C-alpha positions in Angstrom: 136.6 100.3 141.0 139.9 101.3 139.4 140.4 101.0 135.6 143.4 98.7 136.0 141.4 95.8 137.5 140.8 95.8 141.2 140.8 92.8 143.5 137.0 92.8 143.5 136.9 92.0 139.8 134.4 89.2 139.1 136.6 87.9 136.3 139.8 87.8 138.3 140.0 84.1 137.3 141.0 85.3 133.8 144.1 87.1 135.1 147.2 85.3 133.9 150.9 85.8 133.7 152.8 86.8 130.6 156.6 87.1 130.4 157.9 90.1 128.5 161.5 91.3 128.4 162.5 89.1 131.3 159.6 90.4 133.4 156.5 88.6 134.7 153.4 90.7 134.0 149.7 90.0 134.2 146.8 90.5 131.9 143.1 89.5 131.6 143.2 86.6 129.1 140.0 87.0 127.0 140.7 83.7 125.3 140.2 82.0 128.7 136.5 82.9 128.4 136.5 79.8 126.1 133.8 81.4 124.0 133.8 80.9 120.2 132.1 84.3 119.8 135.2 86.2 120.9 137.2 85.7 117.7 134.3 86.7 115.6 134.0 90.1 117.3 135.3 93.2 115.5 138.6 94.2 117.0 137.2 97.5 118.3 134.5 95.6 120.2 137.1 93.4 121.8 138.5 96.5 123.4 135.1 97.3 124.9 134.8 93.7 126.1 138.2 93.8 127.8 137.4 97.0 129.7 134.1 95.4 130.9 135.8 92.2 132.0 138.6 94.0 133.8 136.3 96.5 135.6 133.4 94.1 136.3 132.3 94.4 139.9 128.6 93.6 139.5 127.8 97.1 140.6 129.1 99.7 138.2 129.7 97.0 135.5 127.8 93.7 135.7 128.3 90.3 134.3 125.3 90.8 132.1 127.2 93.7 130.5 130.1 91.4 129.6 127.6 88.9 128.1 125.9 91.7 126.2 129.2 92.8 124.6 130.3 89.2 123.9 126.9 88.7 122.2 127.5 91.7 120.0 126.4 90.0 116.8 122.9 89.4 118.2 122.6 92.6 120.2 123.9 95.2 117.7 120.4 95.9 116.4 118.7 96.0 119.8 119.8 99.3 121.3 121.5 97.4 124.2 123.1 99.7 126.7 126.6 98.9 127.9 129.1 100.7 130.1 132.6 101.6 129.0 135.4 102.7 131.2 138.2 104.3 129.1 141.8 104.0 130.3 142.4 107.8 130.2 141.0 111.2 129.2 142.7 113.7 126.9 142.0 117.4 127.0 143.3 120.4 125.2 143.5 123.8 126.9 140.4 125.4 125.3 138.3 122.5 126.6 140.6 121.8 129.5 140.1 125.2 131.1 136.3 124.7 131.5 137.0 121.2 132.9 139.4 122.6 135.5 137.0 125.5 136.2 134.3 122.9 136.9 136.5 120.9 139.1 137.4 124.0 141.1 133.7 125.0 141.3 132.7 121.5 142.3 135.2 121.6 145.2 133.6 124.9 146.3 130.1 123.2 146.1 131.2 120.2 148.1 132.7 122.4 150.8 129.5 124.5 150.9 127.4 121.3 151.3 129.5 120.0 154.1 131.8 117.5 152.2 135.5 117.2 151.7 136.7 119.2 148.7 139.7 117.0 148.2 137.5 114.2 147.1 137.1 116.1 143.8 140.0 114.9 141.8 140.6 113.0 138.6 140.6 109.3 139.2 141.0 108.2 135.6 144.4 109.6 134.3 144.0 112.8 132.3 146.4 114.3 129.8 145.9 118.0 129.1 147.8 119.4 126.2 148.0 123.2 126.1 147.9 123.7 122.3 146.3 127.1 122.9 144.9 127.6 119.4 147.3 130.3 118.3 146.0 133.2 116.2 147.9 134.0 113.0 148.6 137.7 113.9 151.9 137.6 112.1 152.6 135.7 108.9 155.0 135.8 105.9 157.8 136.7 108.3 160.9 134.8 109.4 160.1 135.7 113.1 156.4 135.0 112.8 156.6 132.0 115.1 158.4 133.9 117.9 156.1 136.9 117.6 152.9 134.9 117.6 154.0 132.9 120.6 154.9 136.1 122.5 151.5 137.6 121.7 149.7 134.5 122.6 151.5 134.1 125.9 150.6 137.6 126.9 147.0 137.1 125.9 146.6 133.9 127.7 148.9 134.3 130.7 146.0 134.3 133.1 144.6 131.0 131.6 148.0 129.4 131.8 148.4 130.4 135.4 145.0 128.8 136.2 146.0 125.6 134.4 149.3 125.5 136.2 147.3 125.7 139.5 145.2 122.8 138.2 148.4 120.8 137.5 149.4 121.3 141.1 146.1 121.1 142.9 144.5 118.2 141.0 145.9 114.7 141.2 146.4 112.3 138.3 146.7 115.0 135.6 149.6 115.4 133.2 149.9 118.8 131.6 151.9 119.3 128.4 153.1 123.0 128.3 152.1 125.4 125.5 154.2 125.4 122.4 154.5 121.6 122.2 152.0 121.0 119.4 148.4 120.2 118.6 146.8 117.8 121.1 146.0 115.1 118.6 149.4 115.0 117.1 151.1 115.0 120.5 148.7 112.2 121.4 149.7 110.2 118.3 153.5 110.8 118.5 154.0 110.8 122.3 151.1 110.2 124.7 149.5 107.2 123.0 150.3 104.1 125.1 148.6 101.5 122.9 148.9 99.2 125.9 149.1 100.4 129.5 151.5 98.7 132.0 150.1 99.8 135.4 151.6 98.1 138.4 152.5 95.1 136.3 149.0 94.7 134.7 148.7 95.1 130.9 145.5 96.4 129.4 144.6 98.3 126.2 145.0 102.0 126.0 141.5 103.6 125.3 140.3 107.1 125.8 137.8 109.8 125.4 138.7 113.4 124.6 137.2 116.8 124.6 137.5 117.3 120.9 135.7 115.4 118.2 139.0 114.7 116.4 140.2 112.6 119.3 139.5 109.8 116.8 142.8 110.5 115.2 144.4 108.1 117.7 142.3 105.3 116.1 144.9 105.2 113.4 147.4 103.7 115.9 145.1 101.0 117.1 143.7 102.9 120.1 139.9 103.0 120.6 138.9 106.6 121.4 136.4 109.2 120.5 135.3 112.7 121.3 132.8 113.5 124.0 131.6 116.7 125.6 133.7 118.3 128.3 130.9 117.5 130.7 131.0 113.8 130.0 134.8 113.8 130.0 134.8 115.2 133.5 132.6 112.4 134.7 135.0 109.8 133.3 137.8 111.6 135.1 135.8 111.1 138.2 135.7 107.3 137.5 132.3 107.1 136.0 131.6 104.7 133.1 130.4 106.0 129.8 127.0 104.6 129.1 126.6 103.8 125.4 124.4 101.8 123.1 126.3 98.8 121.7 127.2 100.1 118.2 126.9 98.5 114.8 130.4 98.1 113.2 130.7 98.9 109.5 133.7 97.0 108.0 135.4 99.3 105.5 137.5 97.1 103.1 140.4 98.7 101.4 141.9 97.1 98.3 144.1 98.1 95.4 147.1 100.5 95.4 147.1 104.2 95.5 147.9 106.1 92.3 151.4 107.6 92.4 150.0 111.1 92.4 147.3 110.6 95.0 147.8 111.7 98.7 146.3 110.4 101.9 144.2 113.6 102.0 142.6 112.6 98.7 141.9 109.2 100.3 140.3 110.6 103.4 138.1 113.1 101.5 137.0 110.3 99.2 136.2 108.1 102.3 134.4 111.0 104.0 132.0 111.5 101.1 131.5 107.7 100.7 130.7 107.1 104.3 128.4 110.1 104.5 126.4 108.5 101.7 126.5 105.1 103.4 125.3 106.6 106.7 127.5 105.7 109.7 126.3 108.1 112.4 126.4 106.4 115.8 128.3 103.5 114.4 131.9 102.2 114.6 133.8 102.0 111.4 136.7 99.4 111.3 139.1 99.3 108.4 140.3 96.0 107.0 141.6 94.4 103.8 144.9 94.2 102.0 144.8 97.9 101.2 145.2 98.8 104.9 148.7 97.1 105.0 149.9 99.7 102.4 148.9 102.6 104.5 151.4 104.2 107.0 150.2 105.0 110.5 150.3 108.6 109.5 148.0 107.8 106.6 145.6 105.9 108.8 145.6 108.7 111.4 144.6 111.2 108.7 141.7 108.9 107.8 140.7 108.4 111.5 141.0 112.1 112.2 138.1 113.0 109.9 135.9 110.4 111.5 133.5 113.2 112.8 133.2 114.5 109.3 132.0 111.1 108.0 129.8 110.8 111.1 131.0 107.7 112.8 131.9 107.3 116.5 135.3 105.7 115.6 137.3 105.0 112.5 139.4 102.2 113.9 142.6 100.5 112.5 143.6 97.5 114.7 147.2 97.2 115.8 149.5 95.5 113.2 153.2 95.4 112.3 153.0 98.9 110.9 151.9 100.1 114.3 154.9 98.5 115.9 157.2 100.1 113.2 155.6 103.5 113.9 156.2 103.2 117.6 159.9 102.6 116.9 160.0 105.5 114.4 158.6 107.8 117.0 161.1 106.8 119.7 158.9 104.8 122.0 160.6 102.7 124.7 161.6 99.2 123.4 160.3 97.4 126.5 157.0 99.1 126.1 156.9 98.1 122.4 157.6 94.5 123.4 154.7 94.7 125.9 152.3 96.1 123.3 153.2 93.4 120.7 153.1 90.5 123.3 149.8 91.7 124.8 148.0 92.3 121.5 149.0 88.9 120.1 148.1 87.1 123.3 144.6 88.6 123.3 144.0 88.3 119.5 144.1 92.1 119.1 147.0 92.0 116.6 146.0 92.1 112.9 147.5 90.8 109.7 145.5 92.7 107.1 146.6 90.3 104.3 145.1 87.4 106.2 141.4 87.3 105.5 141.0 84.4 108.0 141.3 87.1 110.7 138.4 89.1 109.3 135.7 89.4 112.0 132.0 89.6 111.5 130.7 93.1 110.6 127.3 94.7 110.6 127.8 95.5 107.0 130.8 95.8 104.6 131.6 98.6 102.2 134.6 98.7 99.9 137.0 101.2 98.3 139.6 100.4 95.7 142.4 102.7 96.5 143.5 102.8 92.8 140.2 104.7 92.0 141.1 107.7 94.3 141.8 110.9 92.5 143.1 114.3 93.5 140.3 116.2 95.2 139.2 118.9 97.7 136.0 119.5 99.7 133.8 122.5 100.0 132.8 125.2 99.8 130.9 124.9 103.1 131.0 121.3 104.3 133.8 118.7 104.7 132.0 115.9 102.9 131.2 117.9 99.7 134.1 116.4 97.7 135.1 117.9 94.4 137.6 116.4 92.0 140.4 118.9 91.2 139.7 118.3 87.5 136.1 119.5 88.1 136.9 122.4 90.4 136.6 125.3 87.9 133.1 124.1 86.7 132.0 123.3 90.2 132.9 126.7 91.6 131.0 128.3 88.7 127.9 126.2 89.6 128.2 127.4 93.2 128.1 131.0 92.0 124.9 130.1 90.0 123.1 127.9 92.5 120.6 129.2 95.0 122.0 129.9 98.5 122.8 126.6 100.2 125.7 124.2 101.0 126.7 124.3 97.3 125.5 127.7 96.3 125.9 131.5 96.7 123.3 132.7 94.1 125.4 135.5 92.6 123.5 137.2 89.8 125.1 136.6 86.3 125.7 140.3 85.8 127.8 140.4 89.0 129.8 137.2 88.5 132.5 139.0 86.5 133.0 141.7 89.2 136.6 142.7 89.7 137.9 145.0 92.4 141.4 146.6 92.0 143.3 147.5 95.1 146.7 148.7 96.2 148.9 146.6 98.4 152.5 147.6 99.3 152.6 150.0 96.4 151.4 147.6 93.7 148.0 147.2 92.2 146.2 143.8 92.3 142.7 142.6 91.5 140.3 140.4 93.3 137.3 138.6 91.9 135.0 135.8 92.8 137.1 132.7 93.6 140.2 134.7 94.6 142.3 132.9 97.2 143.0 135.2 100.2 143.8 132.6 102.8 146.1 129.6 102.2 147.0 127.6 105.3 148.9 124.4 105.9 147.3 123.8 109.2 145.6 121.4 111.6 146.3 118.0 113.0 144.6 116.2 110.0 147.5 116.6 107.7 150.4 118.1 109.7 151.0 114.8 111.5 151.6 113.1 108.1 155.2 113.4 106.9 154.3 112.3 103.4 152.0 115.2 102.7 154.1 117.7 104.6 157.3 116.7 102.8 155.3 116.5 99.6 154.3 120.2 100.1 157.9 121.1 100.8 159.1 119.4 97.6 156.3 121.0 95.6 157.4 124.4 97.0 161.0 123.7 96.1 160.1 122.9 92.5 157.8 125.9 92.3 160.5 128.3 93.5 163.1 126.7 91.2 160.6 127.3 88.3 160.4 131.0 89.3 156.8 130.8 90.6 155.6 133.1 93.4 152.6 133.6 95.6 150.9 137.0 95.6 151.9 138.9 98.8 148.4 139.9 99.8 147.4 136.2 100.2 147.6 135.3 103.9 149.8 132.2 103.8 150.8 130.2 106.9 152.3 127.0 108.0 151.4 125.7 111.5 153.0 122.3 112.2 151.3 120.0 114.6 154.6 119.4 116.6 158.2 120.4 116.7 159.0 117.2 115.0 157.5 118.4 111.8 159.7 121.5 111.8 162.7 119.3 112.5 162.3 117.1 109.5 161.3 120.0 107.2 164.5 121.7 108.2 166.7 118.6 107.9 165.2 117.8 104.4 166.1 121.3 103.2 162.6 122.4 102.2 162.0 125.2 104.7 163.7 127.9 102.7 161.4 127.2 99.7 158.3 127.2 101.9 159.4 130.5 103.4 160.0 131.9 99.9 156.4 131.3 99.0 155.2 132.8 102.3 154.5 129.6 104.2 156.6 130.6 107.2 156.0 128.7 110.4 153.6 130.7 112.5 152.9 128.5 115.5 152.2 125.1 116.9 148.5 124.8 117.5 145.0 124.7 116.1 145.1 127.8 114.0 143.3 128.7 110.7 141.2 125.4 110.9 139.5 126.5 114.1 139.0 130.1 113.0 142.2 131.7 114.3 143.3 132.9 110.8 143.8 136.4 112.2 143.0 139.6 110.3 143.3 139.9 106.5 145.2 143.0 105.2 142.8 145.9 105.5 143.1 146.6 101.7 142.0 143.0 101.0 139.1 143.2 103.4 137.9 146.4 101.9 138.1 145.0 98.3 136.1 141.9 99.3 133.4 144.0 101.0 133.3 146.5 98.2 132.7 143.9 95.5 130.6 141.6 97.8 133.0 138.9 96.5 132.9 135.2 97.2 136.6 135.1 98.4 138.2 131.8 99.2 140.2 130.1 101.8 142.1 126.9 101.1 143.4 124.9 104.1 144.6 121.5 105.0 142.2 121.2 107.8 139.1 119.2 108.7 136.4 121.8 109.0 135.1 124.4 106.6 131.7 125.3 108.0 130.2 128.7 107.2 131.8 131.5 109.3 134.4 129.3 110.8 137.6 130.1 108.9 137.1 133.9 108.4 134.0 136.1 108.2 135.1 137.3 104.8 135.9 134.0 103.1 132.5 132.7 102.1 134.0 129.7 100.3 136.5 127.5 102.1 138.0 124.3 100.7 139.8 121.5 102.5 142.8 120.2 100.6 146.1 118.4 101.0 149.1 120.6 101.9 150.3 120.2 98.4 147.1 121.6 96.9 147.0 124.4 99.4 150.3 125.6 98.0 149.1 124.9 94.4 146.0 127.1 94.8 148.0 129.8 96.6 150.3 129.9 93.5 147.3 130.0 91.2 145.6 132.8 93.3 142.2 131.4 92.5 140.1 128.3 92.9 138.5 128.9 89.5 141.3 127.1 87.6 141.6 124.0 85.6 145.1 122.7 86.4 145.1 120.4 83.4 144.7 123.2 80.8 145.8 126.4 82.7 149.3 127.0 83.9 150.2 128.2 87.4 152.5 130.8 85.9 155.6 131.1 83.8 159.3 130.7 84.3 161.5 133.8 84.0 162.1 132.7 80.4 158.4 132.7 79.7 157.7 129.0 79.6 154.4 128.0 81.0 154.5 125.9 84.3 151.7 123.5 85.0 150.9 121.8 88.3 151.9 118.4 86.8 155.4 119.8 86.2 156.1 120.4 89.9 154.0 117.7 91.5 156.3 115.2 93.4 155.5 111.4 93.1 154.8 109.2 96.1 158.1 107.4 95.6 160.0 110.6 95.6 158.3 111.7 98.8 158.8 108.4 100.6 162.5 108.4 99.9 162.9 111.8 101.5 160.7 110.6 104.4 162.7 107.4 104.9 165.9 109.5 105.0 164.8 112.3 107.3 162.0 111.2 109.6 163.9 109.3 112.3 163.4 108.3 116.0 166.1 110.7 117.3 163.9 113.6 116.2 160.9 112.5 118.3 163.0 111.6 121.3 164.8 115.0 121.3 161.6 117.1 120.8 159.5 115.2 123.4 162.2 115.0 125.9 161.7 118.8 126.4 158.0 118.4 127.4 158.8 117.5 131.0 161.1 120.4 131.3 158.6 122.9 130.0 159.8 126.2 128.5 161.1 129.4 129.9 157.7 131.2 129.8 155.8 128.4 131.3 158.3 127.8 134.0 158.3 131.5 135.0 154.6 131.4 135.9 154.0 131.5 139.7 150.6 129.7 140.2 148.6 129.6 143.5 149.4 126.7 145.8 145.9 126.5 147.5 143.6 123.5 147.4 140.6 125.8 146.5 141.1 128.2 143.7 141.2 131.9 144.8 138.7 133.3 142.3 139.4 136.9 141.2 136.1 138.8 140.7 137.9 141.2 138.4 139.2 138.5 136.0 137.7 138.5 132.5 139.2 135.0 131.8 138.4 132.8 134.8 135.2 133.0 136.8 133.4 130.5 139.0 130.4 129.3 137.0 126.8 129.4 138.4 126.0 125.8 137.7 126.0 124.7 141.4 124.9 127.9 143.1 121.4 126.8 144.0 122.2 123.1 144.3 121.1 121.2 147.4 122.0 117.8 148.8 118.6 116.3 148.0 117.5 115.3 144.4 114.9 117.7 143.1 111.6 116.4 141.7 111.3 115.9 137.9 110.2 119.0 136.2 108.7 119.3 132.8 108.4 122.5 130.9 105.5 124.9 131.1 104.5 127.7 128.8 108.0 128.1 127.4 108.7 130.6 124.6 110.9 129.7 121.6 114.2 131.5 121.6 115.2 130.3 118.2 113.5 128.5 115.3 116.2 126.8 113.3 116.6 124.7 110.2 118.8 121.7 109.3 122.5 121.2 110.0 122.9 123.8 112.7 126.4 123.0 113.9 128.2 123.6 117.2 130.0 126.3 115.3 126.7 128.1 115.0 125.9 127.5 118.7 129.1 127.6 120.7 131.2 130.7 121.0 134.2 130.3 118.7 136.7 132.5 116.8 137.2 136.2 117.3 134.8 138.4 119.3 132.9 140.8 117.0 133.1 144.4 118.2 129.3 144.9 118.0 128.5 141.7 120.0 127.0 141.4 123.5 130.4 139.8 124.6 132.3 142.8 123.3 130.0 145.2 125.1 130.5 143.2 128.3 134.3 143.2 127.9 134.3 146.9 127.1 132.3 147.5 130.3 135.1 145.9 132.1 137.6 148.4 130.7 139.0 146.3 127.8 139.8 147.6 124.3 139.0 145.6 121.2 142.6 144.7 120.9 142.4 143.0 124.2 139.2 141.0 123.5 141.1 137.9 122.4 139.0 134.9 121.1 136.0 133.1 122.6 138.1 130.0 122.9 140.6 131.8 125.2 137.7 133.0 127.4 135.9 129.6 127.9 136.7 129.9 131.6 134.4 133.0 131.9 130.7 132.1 131.8 129.7 135.7 131.3 131.5 135.9 128.0 130.5 132.5 126.9 126.8 133.0 127.6 126.9 136.2 125.5 128.8 134.5 122.7 126.3 131.6 122.4 124.5 131.6 119.0 126.7 134.6 118.0 127.7 133.1 114.7 127.1 135.5 111.8 126.0 132.6 109.6 123.3 131.4 111.9 119.9 131.5 110.2 116.9 131.9 112.5 113.5 131.6 110.9 112.2 134.4 113.0 114.5 136.8 111.3 114.8 135.3 107.9 118.4 136.1 107.2 121.8 135.1 108.5 123.0 136.8 111.7 123.0 136.3 115.5 119.6 137.8 116.0 116.1 136.7 117.2 112.7 138.2 117.8 111.7 138.8 121.4 108.2 137.5 120.9 106.2 139.5 123.6 107.5 142.8 122.2 108.1 141.9 118.6 111.6 143.5 118.7 114.5 142.1 116.8 117.6 142.0 119.0 120.8 140.1 119.8 120.0 136.6 121.0 121.6 137.0 124.4 119.7 140.2 125.0 116.4 138.5 124.2 117.3 135.7 126.5 118.1 138.1 129.3 114.8 139.9 128.8 113.0 136.5 129.0 115.0 135.7 132.2 114.0 138.9 133.9 110.4 137.9 133.1 111.0 134.4 134.5 110.2 132.9 131.2 111.5 129.4 130.3 112.9 128.9 126.8 113.1 126.1 124.2 114.6 125.8 120.8 113.0 124.3 117.6 115.5 122.8 115.1 115.7 120.5 112.1 118.0 117.6 111.2 121.5 117.0 112.6 121.2 119.6 115.3 124.6 120.1 117.0 126.8 118.5 114.4 130.5 119.4 114.4 133.0 119.8 117.2 132.3 118.4 120.6 131.9 121.6 122.5 130.5 121.6 126.0 129.6 125.3 125.7 127.2 124.4 123.0 125.1 122.9 125.8 126.3 125.2 128.7 125.6 128.4 126.8 122.0 127.6 126.0 121.4 126.5 129.6 122.8 129.8 130.8 120.4 131.6 128.4 117.5 129.8 130.0 116.9 127.0 127.4 115.5 123.9 129.1 114.5 121.8 126.1 115.3 121.4 122.4 112.9 119.8 119.9 114.7 118.7 116.8 114.3 116.2 113.9 117.7 114.6 114.8 120.8 115.2 116.8 124.6 114.7 116.6 125.6 112.1 119.1 128.0 114.1 121.3 125.8 117.2 121.4 122.7 115.3 122.5 124.8 113.8 125.3 126.0 117.2 126.3 122.4 118.5 126.5 121.6 115.7 128.8 124.7 116.4 130.8 123.4 120.0 131.4 119.9 118.9 132.3 118.4 120.1 129.0 115.7 117.8 127.6 116.4 116.7 124.0 113.2 115.9 122.3 112.9 114.5 118.8 110.0 114.8 116.4 108.4 111.6 115.3 109.7 110.1 112.0 108.3 112.1 109.1 107.4 115.1 111.3 109.0 118.5 111.8 108.0 121.9 112.8 106.8 122.8 109.3 104.8 119.6 108.8 103.1 120.2 112.2 102.4 123.8 111.3 104.4 125.2 114.1 105.6 128.8 113.7 107.5 129.0 116.9 105.5 131.9 118.1 103.4 129.6 120.3 104.1 128.7 123.9 105.0 125.1 124.6 104.4 122.8 127.6 106.2 119.5 127.8 104.8 116.8 130.1 107.6 114.6 131.6 106.3 111.6 133.5 107.7 110.8 136.9 108.4 107.2 135.8 110.2 108.3 132.7 111.9 105.5 130.7 114.6 105.6 128.0 113.2 106.5 124.6 109.7 107.3 126.0 107.4 109.6 124.2 106.1 112.9 125.7 103.2 115.0 124.8 104.0 118.6 123.8 101.1 121.0 124.1 101.0 124.5 122.4 99.2 127.6 123.6 96.9 127.5 120.6 95.3 124.3 121.8 97.3 121.8 119.6 99.3 118.8 120.9 101.8 116.4 119.4 104.1 113.6 120.5 107.9 113.7 120.6 110.5 111.2 121.7 112.4 112.1 124.8 116.0 111.3 123.8 117.2 110.0 127.1 118.7 106.9 125.6 119.9 105.1 128.7 119.0 104.7 132.3 122.2 106.5 133.3 121.2 109.5 131.2 117.9 109.5 133.1 119.8 109.5 136.4 121.8 112.5 135.3 118.7 114.4 134.3 117.0 113.7 137.6 120.0 115.2 139.3 119.9 118.3 137.1 123.0 117.3 135.1 126.0 115.0 135.3 128.2 117.2 137.5 125.4 117.7 140.0 125.1 113.9 140.1 128.9 113.6 140.8 128.8 116.1 143.6 126.0 114.2 145.3 127.9 111.0 144.8 130.9 112.5 146.6 128.7 113.8 149.4 127.3 110.4 150.0 130.6 108.7 150.5 
């Protein structure tokens, strides 16, 4: 069944003609269902319904699925399972490489088992954007961009060659070459279709992506969210996503934003608010007259941080602003006409000022935009909002508080520590709160002209006032696409950003994903000498411990304007109302309010300089590639010629022992606990990310292959090599394992009592043929949707996790790898049950296992307790029976 509505569709009677731009097209007219419930559905649910109607064949998707979605109001509380076939998949290269590796390995497995390898191809269209998270090796230099790109291309040449092979060998895959921009911004400005026109059939653009911030596209009226790479690969192979019909929280926006507030302030306010409301596993749909005031870039900023407030989507239905944005970004006029005609015909077009269009929601919460004030979030979590006016007091309390999300527990006598150091012949001083990284980075804000131009105007006024940024602070500007550079140049603010050290360093996920690069050695030594709580300030969406840089213990998310403001101040321990940023050459004090641009000032510059011709010119170059990309000579073969000497690309072991027949269901017997973890263990703690520490198992492996530390590159760049990734799993320096009692990538090998690196312990258990499990607390696996957060533990021998609760995507990924996710009963956890983790555990999995069933867990000391097996749908059970989702797909292809 194709996603564009095949002839076998049960609802073909709903297919009608629609005339657009002198062309007769077709679409599935949902109004022809003649069902009063349709116009009461949230707009996001209407997209799910259309997909079910168009793809209904009474096999993969059944008529009862359509009825279940149509009856959303009654079913939203009943954990009803429904299938969803997205229109496309979007990948970025760090997650795209493992996907292409898996496709190549699946082809090998199909051939070994007697099938046709060419059956392994994407069926659902896949867009792969090579945004190759560039490391900030060079900053504060006019040629930083060129140098960083040259370094990155040399580092990643082997990966790029592999992806170019994939572009040739795999059908239905569009690859956007490196240097084009961040995946989510390219998706928003270029790839987003809003409505597909395939062979004359119109249907909504919808997608899943291999990054949790795929939700950014929700701002343009496209339903989409992040899934694990494993699940995305199944969608590429034309499998439906099985999901529980979600509740939809209506988020009503009213009022007008203050002239000094930014969209970043709005999103940080919403993030904190929705975390308090509790929207995990739910859709959030925005409505109300306040939405009409928000640009698509503002909406995309809010939608981007959907994972941080915990929802599956943060959806803004299509409206007239959406159409205006499509014109602004140079989309084809005929396509725009199709989008408007289709959305209006199927009642998917909103007028946010017309309350008669408001659908039924599960619940409604409200924000008056006039109440939003300037704020940042940190020091360790995206939803810990702090008003800028409270920042100095809040940071002081963080120094005082016990170690936690809002505390560092610095003794009073050490809080005034200062460390002098020499840098470029001048003496400077660092103390607690000193800013050492200031980065305008990440898709969250760099796609938004208002905050980017606002930052440029602030920089202009700062320079004109004689203000400077200390040279030891690692400043950087990484736009999300070439369009940003274009309008910053045309508006004349680039020289002022450069003057403050915010030179353009690359187009990719950079500081936000941990690719901040090294600090100056003098700065690093000063921080370590004084054991200082040094700070990073960035316009990103993630600030979890250990993510930004190992030496910045406090990291704050802020608008691009505030990033520059804190860089000018040199510290986060400042009250901007009463303390100046500096002085003019004449000695006059300059406060932040003196150089802060108003929204009207910013919008006038945006109106003048952000024009369609820029988008057309920049994105016209994508199809042509660039000189470095075009010079790559990739293999032409159908099967990938693996190189055993490669340290970047290797065939993974997932299918080595797989047979044609489905194996019997296996429980877990006498398993040891590899890790005993607490609450809020993120995929940053689990999955290999950032730089490869020189004393780590991954570093020892690479050194054994003849590489020097300068050649190690990052974990992200080596996601195609399972040997590196297995060794980097749980390698985060901020991981706290109860067996060890302090932060670090260590565990205790229980039989010997030795403390060692986690991978080394797992290897010793493997040699002893010992199965492993993990104990964890609440929100296990929160954060980015990384498939290696599931693949890595599987390779370390983990076959089950018992946690208090899970993040949605990570739980799905565990299922996709055949790892059993168990959940303690409500009110119970390892501590309440008296579990130390030093016991051995046996888990009884019944042969007639049903979704949500309980299992008995027995321990070696004679105790037993019940836990919920978190296979939430019948499809997930099927995947588990096959040993994982990809094993299931291989057997499906062999059965054809």
